[in-house]
C-alpha positions in Angstrom: -11.9 180.8 -26.8 -8.9 182.3 -25.0 -6.7 180.7 -27.7 -8.8 182.5 -30.3 -8.6 185.8 -28.4 -4.8 185.5 -28.4 -1.9 186.7 -26.3 0.4 189.6 -26.1 1.2 193.4 -26.1 4.1 195.7 -26.5 5.5 198.4 -24.4 6.1 201.5 -26.5 7.6 204.9 -26.1 10.4 206.0 -23.7 10.9 209.1 -21.7 14.6 208.6 -21.0 16.8 206.9 -23.6 19.8 204.6 -23.5 21.5 203.4 -20.4 19.7 206.0 -18.4 16.3 204.6 -19.3 15.3 203.5 -15.8 12.6 204.1 -13.3 15.0 206.3 -11.2 16.0 208.5 -14.2 12.4 208.9 -15.3 11.3 209.8 -11.8 14.0 212.5 -11.6 13.3 213.9 -15.0 9.5 213.9 -14.6 9.0 215.2 -11.1 12.0 217.0 -9.6 12.5 217.9 -6.0 10.9 221.0 -4.5 7.4 222.6 -4.4 6.3 220.6 -7.4 7.0 217.3 -5.7 5.3 218.4 -2.5 2.2 219.5 -4.5 2.0 216.2 -6.3 2.4 214.2 -3.1 -0.3 216.2 -1.3 -2.7 216.1 -4.3 -2.5 212.3 -4.6 -2.6 211.6 -0.9 -5.7 213.8 -0.6 -7.5 211.2 -2.8 -6.5 208.6 -0.3 -8.0 210.7 2.5 -11.3 211.1 0.5 -11.3 207.4 0.0 -10.9 206.7 3.7 -13.7 209.0 4.6 -16.1 207.4 2.1 -15.2 203.9 3.3 -15.8 204.8 6.9 -19.4 205.6 6.0 -20.1 202.2 4.6 -20.9 199.6 7.2 -20.5 196.6 5.0 -17.3 197.7 3.2 -15.2 194.7 4.0 -18.1 192.4 3.0 -18.3 194.3 -0.3 -14.6 193.7 -0.9 -15.0 190.0 -0.1 -17.9 189.8 -2.5 -16.1 191.6 -5.3 -13.0 189.5 -4.9 -15.2 186.3 -5.1 -17.0 187.5 -8.2 -13.7 188.4 -9.9 -12.1 185.0 -8.9 -15.2 183.2 -10.3 -15.0 185.3 -13.5 -11.3 184.5 -14.0 -11.9 180.8 -13.3 -14.6 180.7 -16.0 -13.3 183.4 -18.3 -13.5 181.3 -21.5 -17.2 180.4 -20.9 -18.1 184.0 -19.9 -16.4 185.4 -23.0 -18.4 183.0 -25.2 -21.6 184.0 -23.5 -20.8 187.7 -23.8 -20.1 187.3 -27.5 -23.4 185.5 -28.1 -25.4 188.1 -26.2 -23.6 191.1 -27.7 -24.0 189.8 -31.2 -27.7 189.1 -30.5 -28.1 192.7 -29.5 -26.7 193.9 -32.8 -23.0 194.6 -31.9 -20.0 193.4 -33.9 -17.3 191.6 -32.0 -13.6 191.5 -32.9 -10.9 189.6 -31.1 -7.4 191.1 -30.9 -4.4 189.0 -30.0 -2.3 192.0 -28.9 -2.1 195.8 -29.0 -1.0 195.9 -32.6 -3.9 193.8 -33.7 -6.3 196.0 -31.8 -4.8 199.1 -33.5 -5.1 197.5 -36.9 -8.8 196.5 -36.3 -9.7 200.1 -35.2 -7.8 201.6 -38.2 -9.6 199.3 -40.6 -13.0 200.1 -39.2 -12.3 203.8 -39.5 -10.9 203.5 -43.0 -13.9 201.4 -44.2 -16.2 204.3 -43.3 -14.0 207.1 -44.2 -13.8 208.3 -40.6 -11.0 210.8 -40.1 -12.2 212.7 -37.0 -12.4 210.6 -33.8 -13.3 211.6 -30.3 -12.0 209.2 -27.6 -12.8 208.9 -23.9 -10.2 207.8 -21.4 -8.9 204.2 -21.9 -5.8 202.8 -20.3 -5.8 200.0 -22.8 -5.5 202.4 -25.8 -2.5 203.9 -23.9 -1.1 200.5 -23.4 -1.3 199.8 -27.1 -0.4 203.3 -28.4 -3.6 203.7 -30.4 -3.4 207.5 -30.7 0.0 207.4 -32.3 -1.0 204.6 -34.6 -4.1 206.4 -35.9 -2.3 209.8 -36.2 0.3 208.1 -38.4 -2.6 207.0 -40.7 -4.1 210.4 -41.1 -6.8 210.3 -38.4 -7.4 213.1 -35.9 -7.9 211.6 -32.5 -9.1 214.0 -29.7 -9.1 212.8 -26.1 -12.2 214.2 -24.5 -11.7 213.6 -20.8 -10.4 216.9 -19.4 -7.3 215.4 -17.8 -6.6 213.4 -20.9 -7.1 216.5 -23.1 -4.6 218.4 -21.0 -1.9 215.8 -21.3 -2.6 215.4 -25.1 -2.2 219.1 -25.7 1.0 219.0 -23.6 2.2 216.0 -25.8 2.8 213.8 -22.8 1.2 210.6 -21.3 -1.3 210.4 -18.5 0.4 210.2 -15.1 -2.5 208.7 -13.1 -5.3 206.2 -13.9 -8.2 208.4 -12.9 -6.6 211.9 -12.7 -4.3 211.9 -15.8 -3.0 215.5 -15.3 -2.6 215.5 -11.5 1.1 216.3 -12.0 0.2 219.7 -13.6 -0.7 222.8 -11.6 -3.5 225.2 -12.5 -1.0 227.8 -13.6 0.7 225.2 -15.9 -2.6 224.2 -17.4 -3.5 227.9 -17.9 -0.3 228.5 -19.8 -0.8 225.4 -21.9 -4.4 226.5 -22.8 -3.1 229.9 -23.7 -0.6 228.4 -26.1 -2.9 225.8 -27.6 -6.5 227.0 -27.2 -5.9 230.8 -27.3 -7.2 231.5 -23.8 -6.3 234.8 -22.1 -2.9 234.9 -20.3 -2.8 234.3 -16.6 -6.0 232.2 -16.5 -5.8 229.6 -13.7 -9.3 229.4 -12.3 -10.4 225.7 -12.7 -14.0 226.6 -13.7 -12.8 229.0 -16.4 -10.2 226.4 -17.6 -12.9 223.7 -17.8 -15.2 226.1 -19.7 -12.5 226.8 -22.2 -11.9 223.1 -22.8 -15.6 222.5 -23.1 -15.9 225.1 -25.8 -13.1 223.5 -27.8 -14.5 220.0 -27.3 -18.1 220.8 -28.2 -17.3 221.5 -31.8 -15.2 218.4 -32.0 -18.0 216.2 -30.7 -20.4 217.6 -33.2 -18.0 217.1 -36.1 -16.8 213.6 -35.1 -17.0 210.7 -37.5 -16.5 208.1 -34.8 -16.3 207.7 -31.1 -13.8 205.4 -29.3 -14.2 204.4 -25.6 -13.0 201.8 -23.2 -15.3 199.8 -20.9 -15.1 199.5 -17.1 -17.1 196.3 -17.2 -18.6 193.9 -19.7 -21.6 191.8 -18.6 -21.8 188.3 -19.9 -25.5 187.9 -19.1 -26.7 190.7 -21.3 -23.8 191.4 -23.7 -23.7 195.0 -22.3 -20.7 197.2 -21.7 -20.6 199.7 -18.8 -18.7 203.0 -19.0 -18.2 205.0 -15.8 -17.2 208.7 -16.0 -17.6 212.0 -14.1 -17.8 214.3 -17.1 -20.2 212.8 -19.5 -17.8 213.0 -22.4 -18.0 209.2 -23.0 -21.8 209.5 -23.4 -21.4 212.1 -26.1 -18.7 210.1 -27.9 -21.0 207.0 -27.8 -24.2 208.7 -28.9 -23.3 211.5 -31.4 -21.2 209.7 -34.1 -22.8 206.9 -36.0 -19.7 204.7 -35.3 -18.9 203.6 -31.8 -15.8 201.4 -31.1 -15.2 200.1 -27.6 -11.8 198.5 -26.8 -11.3 196.6 -23.6 -9.4 193.8 -22.1 -10.9 190.3 -21.9 -10.6 190.5 -18.1 -13.3 193.2 -17.9 -16.1 190.5 -18.2 -18.2 189.9 -15.2 -20.9 187.2 -15.0 -24.2 189.0 -14.3 -26.0 192.3 -14.2 -26.6 191.7 -10.4 -22.8 191.8 -9.9 -22.5 195.3 -11.3 -23.9 197.0 -8.2 -21.1 195.5 -6.0 -18.4 197.0 -8.2 -20.1 200.4 -8.6 -20.3 200.8 -4.8 -16.6 200.1 -4.6 -15.2 201.9 -7.6 -16.0 205.6 -7.0 -15.4 205.4 -3.3 -12.0 203.8 -3.8 -11.1 206.3 -6.6 -12.2 209.7 -5.5 -14.3 209.2 -2.4 -17.6 209.7 -4.2 -20.6 207.5 -3.3 -21.1 207.0 -7.0 -19.6 208.4 -10.2 -21.7 211.1 -12.0 -22.3 209.0 -15.1 -22.8 205.2 -15.3 -23.8 204.3 -18.8 -24.8 200.8 -19.9 -24.6 200.1 -23.7 -26.4 197.1 -25.1 -26.2 197.0 -28.9 -25.8 200.1 -31.2 -27.9 203.2 -31.1 -30.6 203.6 -33.7 -29.0 204.0 -37.1 -25.5 203.4 -35.7 -22.9 200.7 -35.4 -21.3 199.3 -32.3 -18.0 197.4 -32.6 -16.6 195.7 -29.5 -12.8 194.9 -29.7 -11.8 192.4 -27.0 -8.1 192.5 -26.4 -5.8 189.9 -24.9 -2.4 191.5 -25.0 -0.7 189.0 -22.6 -3.7 188.5 -20.4 -4.2 184.8 -21.2 -0.6 184.1 -20.1 -1.1 186.1 -16.9 -4.3 184.1 -16.3 -2.3 180.9 -16.5 0.1 182.1 -13.8 -1.3 180.9 -10.3 0.7 183.6 -8.5 0.0 186.7 -10.6 -3.4 186.0 -12.2 -5.1 188.0 -9.4 -3.9 191.2 -10.9 -6.5 190.7 -13.7 -9.2 191.5 -11.1 -8.1 195.1 -11.0 -11.0 197.6 -11.6 -8.7 200.5 -12.3 -9.8 202.7 -9.4 -6.3 204.0 -8.7 -6.5 203.5 -4.9 -3.2 201.7 -4.8 -1.5 204.7 -6.5 -2.9 207.2 -4.1 -1.6 205.4 -1.1 1.8 204.3 -2.5 4.7 206.5 -1.1 6.9 205.7 -4.2 4.2 206.7 -6.7 3.4 209.9 -4.8 7.0 211.0 -5.0 8.1 209.6 -8.3 5.0 210.4 -10.4 3.3 208.3 -13.0 5.6 209.0 -15.9 8.4 207.2 -14.2 6.6 203.9 -14.8 6.6 204.1 -18.6 3.6 203.3 -20.8 0.7 201.5 -19.4 -0.7 201.7 -15.8 1.6 203.3 -13.2 1.9 202.6 -9.5 1.8 199.3 -7.7 -0.7 197.7 -10.2 1.4 198.9 -13.1 4.5 197.5 -11.5 2.7 194.1 -11.2 1.2 194.2 -14.7 4.2 195.6 -16.7 6.4 192.5 -16.5 3.5 190.4 -17.7 1.9 192.6 -20.3 4.8 194.9 -21.3 7.9 192.8 -21.4 9.3 189.4 -20.5 10.8 188.9 -17.1 14.5 189.4 -16.9 15.1 185.8 -15.9 15.2 184.4 -19.4 11.8 185.8 -20.3 10.0 183.8 -17.6 7.4 184.8 -15.1 7.2 184.1 -11.3 6.5 180.4 -11.8 8.6 179.9 -14.8 5.8 180.3 -17.4 7.0 182.2 -20.4 5.3 185.6 -21.1 3.6 186.0 -24.4 5.3 189.3 -25.3 8.8 189.5 -26.7 9.1 193.3 -27.1 12.5 195.0 -27.2 15.2 194.0 -24.7 15.2 197.5 -23.3 11.4 197.4 -22.7 11.6 194.0 -21.1 14.3 195.1 -18.7 12.6 198.3 -17.8 9.2 196.5 -17.2 10.9 193.7 -15.2 12.6 196.3 -13.0 9.4 198.1 -11.9 8.5 195.7 -9.0 11.7 197.0 -7.4 10.0 200.5 -7.3 8.2 199.7 -4.1 8.7 200.1 -0.4 6.8 196.9 0.3 4.8 198.6 2.9 1.7 196.7 2.0 -0.6 199.7 1.9 -1.6 199.0 -1.7 -3.0 195.6 -0.7 -4.8 197.1 2.2 -6.8 199.6 0.1 -7.5 197.5 -3.0 -11.3 197.2 -3.3 -11.1 193.7 -4.8 -8.4 192.4 -2.4 -5.6 191.9 -4.9 -2.5 190.8 -3.1 -0.3 193.4 -4.7 2.3 193.2 -2.0 2.7 189.4 -2.5 2.8 189.8 -6.3 5.5 192.5 -6.1 7.6 190.1 -4.0 7.0 187.3 -6.4 8.2 189.4 -9.4 11.2 190.5 -7.4 12.1 186.9 -6.5 11.7 185.8 -10.1 13.8 188.6 -11.5 17.1 187.5 -9.9 19.1 190.4 -11.3 21.7 192.7 -10.0 24.9 190.9 -11.1 27.5 189.0 -9.3 28.5 191.9 -6.9 24.9 192.2 -5.6 24.6 188.5 -5.1 27.8 188.3 -3.2 26.7 191.3 -1.0 23.4 189.7 -0.3 25.0 186.4 0.7 27.5 188.2 2.9 24.6 190.1 4.6 22.6 186.9 5.1 25.7 185.2 6.7 26.2 188.3 8.9 22.6 188.3 10.1 22.8 184.6 11.1 25.8 185.2 13.4 24.9 187.6 16.2 28.4 188.1 17.6 29.8 188.8 14.2 26.9 191.2 13.5 27.6 193.1 16.8 31.3 193.3 15.9 30.5 194.6 12.4 28.2 197.2 13.9 30.9 198.5 16.3 33.3 198.9 13.4 30.8 200.6 11.2 29.8 203.1 13.8 33.4 204.1 14.3 34.0 204.5 10.5 30.6 206.2 9.9 31.9 209.8 10.0 35.5 209.4 8.8 34.6 207.4 5.7 31.5 209.3 4.6 29.1 207.8 2.1 29.5 210.0 -1.0 33.1 209.2 -1.7 34.2 208.8 -5.4 33.5 205.3 -6.7 31.1 204.4 -3.9 28.8 201.7 -5.4 26.0 203.0 -3.2 26.1 206.5 -4.7 23.2 206.1 -7.2 21.0 204.7 -4.4 22.0 207.5 -2.1 21.1 210.2 -4.6 17.5 210.0 -3.6 17.8 208.9 0.0 19.2 210.3 3.2 21.0 208.1 5.7 19.8 208.4 9.3 21.9 210.3 11.9 24.8 208.6 13.4 23.4 206.2 16.0 26.1 206.7 18.6 25.5 203.2 20.1 23.7 200.1 19.2 20.5 199.1 20.9 22.3 196.3 22.7 24.9 198.8 24.1 22.3 201.3 25.1 20.3 198.5 26.8 23.3 197.3 28.7 24.0 200.9 30.0 20.4 201.3 31.1 20.2 198.0 33.0 23.4 198.2 34.9 
């Protein structure tokens, strides 16, 4: 079954071109220093605070996490059988199923379904998979009008940019920036920055588009093998309109979204909203089993490299992700760099883990953490960029601590780093020298004395300093004056 579903996916699009196409360059270009950075950091970490408050109110939170992790592990172990059962039940309920080997195949299937019915106006609810595959661009190039209907997604679409967060796509934009954007694109009055007024303006624009739509495209948070149902979780109700008003509903989702039984759904729903925004439950949880009366339901199950990831014993756990965004909200690197620095696909720690597997081959001759070849070829630039993302981490472990399904993100980041083995001969020599120094206490103490004496005279921003790019976004600590050993000796005399 997984062989029929296929393998693969391609990273597309680039915010910074050429040799400067790196995580660091995108971070600087997308979210510069100053008030904008402080606002983004505070807004994202506020979600972490809301999550912590919601978690504290649930006595059995850790038991829920354990249960969710066990369900996901079971589902991944039996994914082929669950996919077959889902297909059988979904077809029995009247849905059409399509299997897409990669993002390009998914795009082609969707375009063919639209063309066969003459559908030109499409309303779409938030789906990270369609971002991963570049579906909007693909359909626009073929004459279809695709309107994102989630408010955050609509903001970034009008601004001609990508989402910067899994659950809050426009968190990098201030109210004033959104007001100026709406004035330019929707004709709202100048100076409008009240969130309620902005939401009302977007709602007026979207209402007409919902009523005129020929087709609705959604993702799916979960797919239930027992019933052949898909589950869509939102806070705005836009997905419900897209699924019910047009006669044609197309749902695109990864094969890893399948869970065994309806009884399992409650576990994930208790975890999802609390981990994402601190809510006890999302405003809308819609279960779709078969098409609406007089309509068509097409389910497109996408592999896009997931089968290869499933075969990797180290990294397969990343497929358990329920896209809550909790790891983003707690990650100090994401909060300061912004989501656009991670390129297409999911940002943050989960994106850094998934990108090398789903978006480009690992830099070590296209091989994953255990030597298994990734399915995607992609461009060399995309591969190198994706393979470098695991380096965009402080390895603090906070992402693993908050993950509602207990994905070992910290361990997976380390595994990708170990597999990458990049940096060139100079870096390898420096690492070997550092290791040798650390193993010789007397030599380490001597080197420390020399370095402390040269700290001020040499400086660190001298021309040609190989550490200069690293220091552009970091500050060295104040001069230590003396080592701990020297200070201890003085105190104990």
